[in-house]
N, C-alpha and C positions, 0 to 999 in steps of 0.2 A: 738675528735682530737683538740688539741689546736694550736694556731698560734703564732709564734714569728716574729715580724715585726718591722722595723725601724719606728720611728715617722714620718719621711719624707714620706715614702711610705704610712703609715696609713692615714696621712692627705690628701695625694693626692688621695688615693682610696676613702676616704669619700667625697672628692670633686666631685665625679661622682655620688653621691647618695643624696637622701633626708636625712634630719636629722634622719629619722627612719631606715636608712640603705638600703632602696629600690632604685634600679637603674631604672630611666626612661629616657634613653638616646636616642637622635635622630641621625640618620645616614645620611650623605650626602657626602660620600667619593667616589661615582661613578665617573669614568673618561670616558673611552671609551664607556662603556655601556650607560652613560647619553647622550653622543654625538649621539650615534645610536638611542636612544629612541626619542630624539628631532627631528632627521631627519625623523624618522618614523611618527612623528606627522605633518610633512610637512614643517619643518624649514630647509631651504637650507643653505649651506655654514656656518655651525656652527663653530664659532671661539672660541679661548681661552677666549676672553672677554665675549662671550655669556655664556660660562660655569661658569665663575667667577661671572657674574651677577646673573645667576639663583641661584647658591649656596648662594650668599650673601643675596638675598631676602628671600629665604627659612629660612636661619639662623636667620635673623632679626625677622621674623614672629613667628618662632616656639621655639627658645631657651628661651624666657621668660617662657615657660611651660615645659622645659626640664632640667634634672639635669646635662646633659653633651651633647656634640655634637661630632660626629666623622666626620673628614674631611681629605682631602688629601693635602699634601704640594704643589702639582703641581698646582692645580686650587683653593684651598680652603683658601689660606692665607687672601685675602680680607674678606671672610666670617668669618674667625676666629676672625678678628679684630672687626667684627660687632656683635658678639654674646652677649647675655644678661649678665649683671653683675652676678657673682656667678655661671655661667655655666661652667663646666669643659670642657677641650679640649683634645680629643683623636686625634692623627694623625696616619694615616695608614703608615706603614713602608715598605710594600711590593710593588713591581712594579705591575701595572695593568696587568691582564692576567697571563700567565704562559709560561714556556719554551716549545715551540711546536716542538723543534728539538729532544726532548727526550721523552721516555715513562714514564708516571706516573705524569704528570702535576707538575713538580718541580717549586717551587717559587723562585723568586729572590728579593733581597732588592733594594731599590732605591739607585742608585750608588753614589749620592752626598749627602746622608743623613746618619746620625747615630742617636742613641737614644739621645746622648748628644746634637747634633745639633737640633733635633726636640724639645727637652726641652728648649734649648736656644731660639727657635722660639715660645715658649709659651705653648708647650704641657705639660699636667699634667698626661698623660697616653699614652700608645702606643698600637695600634691594629695591630695584625699580622694575616693575612689570610693564611691558608694552605689547599690545596685540599688533602683530606685524607680519605682513605677507609681502615679500619683495616685489611681487608681480602686480600689486594693486595700484601702482602708479604714483606719480609725484603729488597729485592733489591730495591723496590720502596720506602718503608717507613723509612728505617734507615737514609737516607739523610735528610728526613723531621724531624725525631726525633732530629738529631744533629742541624738542622736549628733552631728549637724552643729552644733548650738548649742554643745556642749562644745568641739569642735575649733575652731570660729570664735572662741570666747572665748580659747582657748589662743594662737591666732595673733595675736589683737588684743593680748594681753598682751606678746608678744615683738616685735611690730612687723613681722610678715611677712604677705604676702598669702595668702589661702586660695583655691585653685583647686578648685572643687567639680565633680565629674563624676557627675551622676545618670544612670545607664544604665537605660533602660526594659527590662522583661522580662515574661514570662508563665510560668505553670507549663507543664509538658511536654505537658499535654493540649490546649493551644491551638495551632492551626495557625499556621505562619509568616505566611501571608497575612492572617489575622485580627489578629495582632500588628502587622503593617504598617498595617492599617486604623486601628488604635488610636493609632498613633504621633503624628499631627499634634496631636490634642487633648492627649495626654500631654506632649509637648514644650512646648506652650503653657502648660499648667498647671504644669509644672516651673519654667519661667522666672518665672511669677507667684509661685509659692510661695517659691522660694529667693532671690528679689530682696528679700524682707522684711529689714528691718534686724536683726531678732532673730538671724539666722543669721551675720551678719558675713562673708558671702561677698564676695570681691573680684572674682572672675572665674568665670563659669559655663562649664564645658566641656561642651557638649551635642551630642547627635546631631542631624544634619540632620533637619528636621521631617517629611520623608518618607523612607522607605527606598528608596535608589536601585535596589535589586534588584527592587523592586515598583512602579517608576515608569517608564512609557513616556517615552522621551526622555532618560533618564539611564542606566539599565542594565537596566531591566525587559524581560521577554519576554512571552510569551503569558499568563503568570499575573499580569501587572501589575494592581494595584488602584488606582493613581493616574495621572493625566495631568499634563502640565506646568502646566495651569491649576490643578489641585489643589495642585501643589507651590508655585506662586506664592501661592495663598491661605493655605497652611500657613505659609509663610515670613513673610508679612505679619502673620498672627495671632500667631505666636510673637514677632515683633519688637515688636509693640504691647504684649505682655504683660511684656516685660523692662524692668526699671529698674536693672539692673546690666549691666556689660560682659559679653558672652558670646562664646565662640569655638567653632568647630566641630571635632569629632574626625573622623578619617578612617574609623574602624571597619574598616580593612584593605581598603577598596575599591581598585581599580586606579587608578593615578595619573591617567590620562586622564579617568576618571569623576569623581574628586574635583575636578579642575580645572574640569570642566563644571558641577559643583554650585556651586562658588564663583563661577564666572562668571554663573550664573543668579541667584544671590543678589545679586551686584553690579548686574546689569541691572535688578533690581527694587528698588533703593535700600534694601537690607536693611542694618541698622546693626550687622553683626557685626564684632568687633574683631580677627579673625585666626583662627589655627588652632593646635591642638596635634596634630601629625600624626606617626604612628609608622610602622606597617607599610607604608603606601602608598609610602613612600620607600625602605625598606630590605628589604622581605620577599624580593625576588629574590636577596638576598645569602645567604639561608639555604641554598639549594641549593649555591651556590659553596663555602660554608664546610663543609658536610657532605661534599662530594666532594673538595675540594682544600685544605682547611685555611686557615690564616691568609693565605698568599700569594694564594690564589684570592679570598678575601673582600676583601683590600686592593685587588686589581685591579678587582673588580666595583664596589666603592664608588667608586674613583677615576674610573671611567667612568660607569656607569649610575646609581649612587647619587647622585653629585654632580649629574649631569644632571637627575635627578628633583627634587632639592631646589631647584635653580635655577629650573626650570620652575614648581614650586610657589610659590616666592617671587614670581615674576612675576604669578601669578594672585592671590596675596594682596595684593600692592601695588596691583594694578589694581582690586580689588573690596572690600577690607576698609576699615574706618574706625578712627580712633584710639579707644582704650579710653575716653578721657575724654569722647567724644561722648555716651556714655550719660547723662552728667550735664549736658549742655548746653555742653560745651567745657571746655578747660583753665582758663579764667578763672572757671568756676563752682566750682572746687575750692578749698577753704580748707585750706591746709597749716599745721599748728601744731606 
């Protein structure tokens, strides 16, 4: 499959990768979940300023080691201004959370933003999250298909890449182990669906095809539902379904688990283009910030945070492949 792409979008997409085409991006777009996590660490009365400061300090420490950073325009603008030179900027376009008055976790866009406005604010790419289970039927999923199509067209018009994050889910009456059993097929179907040209997705940010917490050999215990053989089969099936570049999200797993997941993908010649990793690198800093403030967080980031991201980069470089390999190599891309 070849790719026809504008020079503006091509340059912007490359701005989220190393020169070798591999994406090693950091994620710091949490909003309500970050506030709740800091409160769980014992920090009371978490303010907008607290969230902005936490994000800014994380970005200052980690973006010298990242190809790109994902932020939210609500609390992330001071952090965006503090990112390292040469680090791309992705802005989240969706509202935090989802519409709880309707069945199916429908997403909404930020009311006072557009792709053009986010680009005017410095974005070189747009991230869109959508809760998506391919088996939930057209009544739930067709509005989501149209939602992605609209944002894809907006990004195309402005010349910035769309990073789509389809996150699988079930309603509350489904057990976690059953959701884990469904994930391999769902991730495969997601990659097939959103690789279609109609969506204009440039990079798919997807879950690992098996949940590590339910996979023996990754992080699963006695309740595991997958083996490493299952994981290999799921990775290969997902890889075969994708005709767009895709990267893995960390979903907050511990760093050693995430490195193991990437290594296993590399061992099996899986054509993933890198990662967009958030909590796995910086979640330990939340306790430091809650108990010791800015100085404690700076100290933690300079030590463990930087060590985490350097180890992650080693795993990415050893196992990921250039984003343009999804199209048969850089020479298969027609830039106009």
